[in-house]
N, C-alpha and C positions, 0 to 999 in steps of 0.2 A: 504494500500500500504506500502511496506517496505521502509526503508531509501534508499536502493540501487535503487529501482524503482523511488523514488522521485528525487534522484540525476540524474538518467538517463533522466527523464522527463525534469528537469530543464536544463540539458546539451543540450538536443535536441532543447528546446525552444531557448536557447542562440544561438545555431548554426543557426536555422531558422531566428532569428532576425538579426544575423550578416550578413547572406546572403542577406536578404532584405535590410539592410542598405547599403551594398556594391553596390547592384544594383541601389539604389537611388543615392548614391554618384557618381557612374559611369554615370548615366543619367544626373545628374547635370553637370558633366564635359563635356559630349558630347554636351549638349545644349550650354554651354559656348563656346565650340570650334566652333559650328555652328554660334553663334553670332559674334565671333571674325572674321570670314570670312568677315562679313559686315564691321566691324570696320577697318580691315587692307587692304582689297582688294577694292581699289577705283573703279575699273571697275565694280565689282559686285554691289557695293553700288550705282553707277550711273545707273545701269540697274534696280535696285529695290530701288529707293530713299525713299519709304514709311518706310523702316526699321529704318530710323533715323528721321523721321518727327514727332516731338513731338506735333503736332497739331492733329494727328490721334488718336482716342480713343483706337484702338487695339495696337498701338505702345506704348502708355502711359501705358496701362494695362500690356503689356509685361515687360516694364522697372520696373514698381512697383513690379510685381511678381518676377523679377530677384533680385531686392534689398532685398526683404523679404527672398528669398531662400538663398542668399549670407549671410544675417545677421544671419540666423539660422544654417548655415553650421557649423558642428563641426570641430575642429582642426584635429581630427582623429575619425574614426568611433567608436572606443572603448568608446569614451566619451558619446555616446548615449545608450550604451548597458544597463546601469543601470538606465536610466532616460526615462521611457516609454513615459511620456508627451512630453518631448523635442524631442524624436524620432518621435512621431506622428506628432507634429507640423512641423518638418523639412520635413518629407515625404510628407505631404500635401502641403507645400510650394513649393517643387520641382515639384510636380504634377501640381500645378497651373502655375508655371514658364514654364514648358514644353508645357502645353496646350496653354498658352498665346503666347509663341514664335511661335508655330505651326500656330496659328490663324493669327498672324501678318505677318508671312512669306507667308502663303497662300494668304492673301490679297495683299501683296506686289507683289507677282508673278502674281496674277490675273490682277492687275492694272498696273504693270510695270511703264511706264512713261505717261500713258494715262491721268493723271490729269493735265498734262502740255500742254500748247498751242503748236501748231506746231513750232512756233518761239522758245519757250523755250526748246522743245525737240531738236531742232537743236543746241541750245547753249550747251545743255548737251552732245550731240554727239561731238561737237567741243572740249569741255573740255576733254572728254575721249581721243580723238586723241592727244591733247596737253599733257595730263598726260602720255600717252605712250612715247612721246618724252622726257618728263621730267624724266622718269624712265629708259630711254635707255642709258646704260653706253657707247654705241658707239657714242652717240651724243656729240658734243662739250659742255664743261661746260657752256658757255654763252648761248648756244642754249637751254640747259636743264633748266637753270634758267629762261630764257625768256618764255619758254613754260609753266613753272609752274605759272609764274605771269599771263600770259594770261588765263590759265585754271581757276585760282582763280577769275579773272574778269568775265569770262563766267558764273561761278557758283554763283557769288555774288547775293544774293537775291533769289536764287532758292533752293540750297542745301547747307547745312553746312557739310563740311567734318569733320569726327571725328578727335579729336586731335591726336590719335594714327596713323591714316593714314597720316595726315599732317606731323607729326614728322618723319615718315618713309621716305616720299618723300623728305623732307627737309634735312634729314641726308644723303640720297643718293646724293643729289645735292651738299651739302656743302662738303661732303667727296670727291667728284669728284673735286670740286673747290680747296680744300686744297692740293691735290696731285700735 
């Protein structure tokens, strides 16, 4: 093979590797976005509480896979072009992450709130309604604050709201109270 053919072959290989890395990075971002929906949307989380239940093996596996993929994620795709081992590890980690997330989400959708007693399901439903009031900018500030406190009481011992979701609700309430 000539030098020109070698260079063309290497160039095509880099282009293929670049495309593959971009696809994997995009899939990582899409899966993160899907996960964030559960972290930030309290109503969705309360419909599918298994997504944050760290007693469930599928949820634990998903979180472990997410941590590994996040740890191996490059600052930019170019960082992996010349490091085939790191690229291979990252691609495998993202594949594990996506697979684990899909399995956890499918199980959460299948089970919904069925693991809870009828009384606990009613508590979750009341909390959802109260959180709607707490997030309603048309409600009086004191009404919003009280609704949030009652919702937290309803969920106490059942479901732990992610810190990001709590912070969002509290910011909305305190912002309303400060005005």
